[in-house]
N, C-alpha and C positions, 0 to 999 in steps of 0.2 A: 356844687354837687349835692345830691341826698344821700345822706348816708343813714345807713340804720345800724346801731350798737344793740346786740343781743345778748345779754349774760345776766346771772342770777346772783351776780357781786355788783352790789351797790357801789362800793369804792371805785370798781372799773368803770361803772357806768358813768358816775358822776366825773370822774377825770379823764375820761378820752370825748365825753361829750363836751365839755369845757375845752380842751384843746381844739375839738374839731370846729366848735363854733368860732373859736379865736381865730382859725384859719378862713372863716367866711362861710362854711358849708352850712346845709341845711341838716340838722340832726334829729334822728327818731330815736327814742331807745324803747324797748321791750326787754321785760324782765323772764319771759320764757317763750318758747317756742311758738305755743298757742296764739300768744298777743304779737309774736311777728308776724305769723302768717295775713293779720288783720291788715298791719301796716304797710306789707309788702302788696296787698290789694290795691290798699287806697292811695299809696303813693309812690309805687315802684323805686323803688332806690336806685342809686347807680353802684353803690358799695356796702355790702353788707358785712359788718365785722362781727362774728358768731362764736358763741361759747359752745362744745359740744355737750358737756353734763349739764342737762337742766330739768327741771321738772315739765312734767305734763308731756312736751314734745322736745327731743335731740335736736342738736344743730344738726346732724345728718340727716334728717327728716327735713329739717327747714333747707338745707342747700339743695336737697332733691326736688322739693315744691320748686324752688328757684329754677333749678336748670332744667324741668320738666314742662314749662310754661313758658311759649314764646314772648309773653308780654313783660318776663322779667327775666330771662335766659342771661340779658345781654350784663347783668348786674355782676359785679366781680364779686367774691365771697372771699372773705378771709376769715379761717378758722384761728381762735384764740383757745387754747386748751392746756391743761395740765396733762392731756393725753398725749404722752411724747414720745411713746415708742413708734419704730418704724413702721409697723403695721398699721397705726392708728394716722400718722400721715399720709401713707399710703392711700389709706380709703378715704381720708379727706378730699387729697388730690384727683383721685379716681371718678369721684362724684361732682369733680367741676370747680373747685376751690381753686383760685388764683394763688394764694400763699397759705401756711399753715406756721402759725407761730405759738413756739411754747410758752406754755406759762411756769414761773413769772417771765415778765418780759418789761423790758425798759419802753417806757412811753414814748421816749424820743425816736427808738429805733423802729418803732410801730408807726410812728407818724411818719419817718423818712418812706417806709415800705409805702404805705396808704398814698403820699404825695407821687410815689412812682408808679402806682396804679392810675391815678388822677391826669399824670402825664401821660401815659399810654392810652386813655380814654380820651381825653382832648385830642391828641395826636390823630387815633382814629376817627374822631368827629371832622377834623380839619379836613 
């Protein structure tokens, strides 16, 4: 699986990149939404782990970009955000996210959820 991790928090990027690579995935990282656009266009990820509050372009805008383009809309989007109000979660899901994981989160729990999405994708491809 090709997984893009988009977050402006270096510790989150490093730990998730390590875990995803350990699972055998091809991992791309972006430190803001603008950087994410370039990576999405060049690599078409299967799963995008996405923070909401970032400089330049926020996660909601990145999700909209993914879901509006035929080439990328198959990608599963997982929001990871400190914005954990019901309205924030509803907005993320309305924009097409598959999951919304409030920060702080357990990396083990997040990995379990990502693995569930991978099984979903693999099952659909079979």
